[in-house]
C-alpha positions in Angstrom: 0.0 0.1 0.0 1.3 3.4 -0.9 1.1 6.3 1.5 -1.5 8.9 1.1 1.0 11.5 0.2 2.7 9.6 -2.6 2.5 10.8 -6.2 1.4 8.7 -9.1 4.1 7.6 -11.4 5.0 10.1 -14.1 4.6 8.8 -17.6 7.5 9.4 -19.9 6.9 12.2 -22.5 6.5 10.6 -25.9 8.9 11.7 -28.6 7.4 14.3 -30.9 6.2 12.9 -34.1 7.9 14.0 -37.3 6.0 17.0 -38.8 4.8 16.2 -42.4 6.5 18.2 -45.1 3.3 19.7 -46.2 2.8 21.2 -42.8 6.3 22.5 -42.7 5.9 24.1 -46.1 2.5 25.7 -44.9 4.1 27.1 -41.8 7.2 28.5 -43.7 5.0 30.0 -46.3 2.8 31.7 -43.7 6.0 33.2 -42.0 7.2 34.3 -45.5 4.1 36.2 -46.3 4.1 37.7 -42.7 7.7 39.0 -43.4 6.6 40.4 -46.8 3.6 42.1 -45.2 5.7 43.7 -42.4 8.2 44.9 -45.0 5.5 46.5 -47.2 4.0 48.3 -44.1 7.3 49.6 -43.0 8.2 51.2 -46.3 4.7 52.5 -46.8 5.1 54.4 -43.5 8.6 55.6 -44.5 7.4 57.0 -47.8 4.7 58.9 -46.1 7.3 60.5 -43.7 9.5 61.4 -46.8 6.5 62.9 -48.5 5.6 65.1 -45.4 9.3 66.2 -45.2 9.5 67.2 -48.8 6.1 69.0 -48.6 7.3 71.0 -45.7 10.6 71.8 -47.4 8.7 73.0 -50.6 6.2 75.0 -48.5 9.1 76.7 -46.8 10.5 77.8 -50.0 7.3 79.3 -51.1 6.9 81.2 -47.9 10.4 82.6 -48.2 9.9 83.6 -51.8 6.6 85.5 -50.8 8.4 87.3 -48.0 11.3 88.2 -50.3 8.9 89.7 -52.8 7.2 91.7 -50.1 10.3 92.9 -48.1 13.3 92.2 -50.2 16.5 90.5 -48.7 16.5 92.5 -45.4 16.3 91.4 -41.8 12.9 89.7 -42.2 14.3 87.5 -44.9 17.4 86.6 -42.9 15.5 85.6 -39.8 12.8 83.8 -41.6 15.1 81.8 -44.0 17.4 80.8 -41.1 14.5 79.7 -38.9 12.8 77.7 -41.7 15.9 76.1 -42.8 16.7 75.0 -39.3 13.2 73.6 -38.9 13.5 71.8 -42.2 16.9 70.4 -41.3 15.7 69.1 -37.9 12.6 67.5 -39.6 14.8 66.0 -42.3 17.3 64.6 -39.8 14.4 62.9 -37.9 13.1 61.6 -41.2 16.7 60.3 -42.0 16.8 58.5 -38.6 13.5 56.8 -39.4 14.7 55.8 -42.8 17.9 54.5 -41.3 16.0 52.4 -38.8 13.7 51.1 -41.5 16.7 50.0 -43.5 18.0 48.1 -40.5 14.6 46.5 -40.1 14.5 45.7 -43.7 17.9 44.0 -43.6 16.6 41.7 -40.8 13.5 40.9 -42.9 15.5 40.0 -45.8 17.7 37.8 -43.6 14.5 36.1 -42.3 13.3 35.4 -45.9 16.7 34.1 -46.9 16.5 31.7 -44.1 13.1 30.6 -45.2 14.5 29.9 -48.6 17.1 27.8 -47.0 14.5 25.8 -45.3 12.7 25.3 -48.7 15.9 24.0 -50.0 16.3 21.5 -47.3 12.9 20.0 -48.1 13.7 20.0 -51.8 17.1 20.8 -53.0 16.0 20.9 -56.6 14.4 24.3 -55.9 17.8 26.1 -56.1 17.6 26.4 -59.8 14.3 28.4 -59.4 15.5 31.0 -56.8 16.7 34.4 -58.2 17.3 35.6 -54.5 19.7 34.2 -52.0 19.2 31.6 -49.4 22.3 32.6 -47.4 21.7 34.9 -44.3 25.1 36.6 -44.1 26.0 40.0 -45.6 26.9 38.5 -49.0 23.6 36.7 -49.2 21.6 39.8 -48.1 23.2 41.8 -50.8 22.6 39.1 -53.4 18.9 39.3 -52.6 18.9 43.2 -52.8 20.8 43.4 -56.1 19.6 40.1 -57.6 23.2 39.5 -58.5 22.8 41.9 -61.5 24.2 45.1 -60.3 27.1 46.2 -58.1 26.4 46.8 -54.4 27.7 50.4 -54.7 24.8 51.1 -57.1 22.3 49.9 -54.5 23.7 52.1 -51.9 24.0 55.2 -54.0 20.4 54.8 -55.2 18.9 54.0 -51.8 16.2 55.9 -50.0 18.7 56.6 -47.2 21.1 58.4 -49.6 18.3 60.3 -51.2 17.1 61.7 -47.8 20.7 62.4 -46.7 21.4 64.3 -49.9 18.3 66.5 -49.5 19.4 67.2 -45.9 22.9 67.9 -47.1 21.7 70.6 -49.4 19.6 72.1 -46.5 22.5 72.0 -44.1 24.8 73.8 -46.6 22.2 76.4 -47.3 21.7 77.0 -43.6 25.4 77.4 -43.1 25.6 79.9 -45.9 22.6 81.8 -44.6 24.1 82.1 -41.1 27.5 83.3 -42.4 25.8 85.8 -44.6 23.7 87.1 -41.7 27.0 87.4 -39.7 28.2 89.8 -42.5 30.7 87.4 -44.3 31.6 88.1 -47.8 30.4 86.0 -50.8 33.6 83.8 -50.8 33.3 82.9 -47.2 29.6 82.3 -47.5 30.3 79.9 -50.3 33.0 78.1 -48.2 31.0 77.8 -45.1 28.0 76.5 -47.0 30.0 73.8 -48.8 31.8 72.8 -45.6 28.5 72.6 -43.7 26.9 70.4 -46.3 29.8 68.1 -46.7 30.2 67.7 -42.9 26.6 66.7 -42.6 26.9 64.3 -45.4 30.1 62.8 -44.0 28.5 62.3 -40.6 25.4 60.6 -41.9 27.4 58.3 -44.2 29.8 57.3 -41.3 26.7 56.6 -39.1 25.3 54.2 -41.7 28.7 52.6 -42.4 29.1 51.7 -38.7 25.6 50.2 -38.5 25.9 48.0 -41.6 29.6 47.2 -41.3 28.9 44.7 -38.5 26.7 41.6 -38.9 23.1 42.1 -37.9 22.9 38.6 -36.3 25.0 35.4 -36.6 24.7 33.7 -39.8 23.2 30.2 -39.8 23.5 29.6 -43.5 26.6 31.5 -44.7 27.6 31.9 -48.3 30.1 29.5 -49.7 33.6 30.5 -48.9 32.5 33.0 -46.3 
């Protein structure tokens, strides 16, 4: 007889049954569509932010033009142009930060989809001939997916949304530097030099920030490219 406080014997946990290939394919495809949907939502929001930024910049130019027609290039023009340029630069910098974060998120989503393609190949290795994107989750695999292996990586970077926003902000930063130096009484040569240096300094800072972010691997690669 067992005591009243004794516990019933614990049954051993049965080994999990093998998941059918059809179920695995369905789960992987569901995750793939989830990543695609997330990617589309992210860039839809980013494009809205960029549109707002460009609209504000355009409206600022219109306001400055109207004020200039009414009062010339006097004190009102200098104060208004410097203030609006500063506001546009701040807004543009915040937009650039959002685009930068979206680019990081997009890289992670691409890594996830590359891993899913690796899983598809584990189920059916003959699918390799049908993929135009990569199934490797390292940096080389990510760039292969972005460029489809048809164009150099530098072309992808120069034509990216991040570079576009940074170039717009660079022009605003250079203009702001020139306006401030002009308001301080500097001559045309000094104004041109200060404006150029201000713009280039802003561009160099943003490029360096992006380089530091993307120079290091996002996560450890589980399916590295051959020879990596």
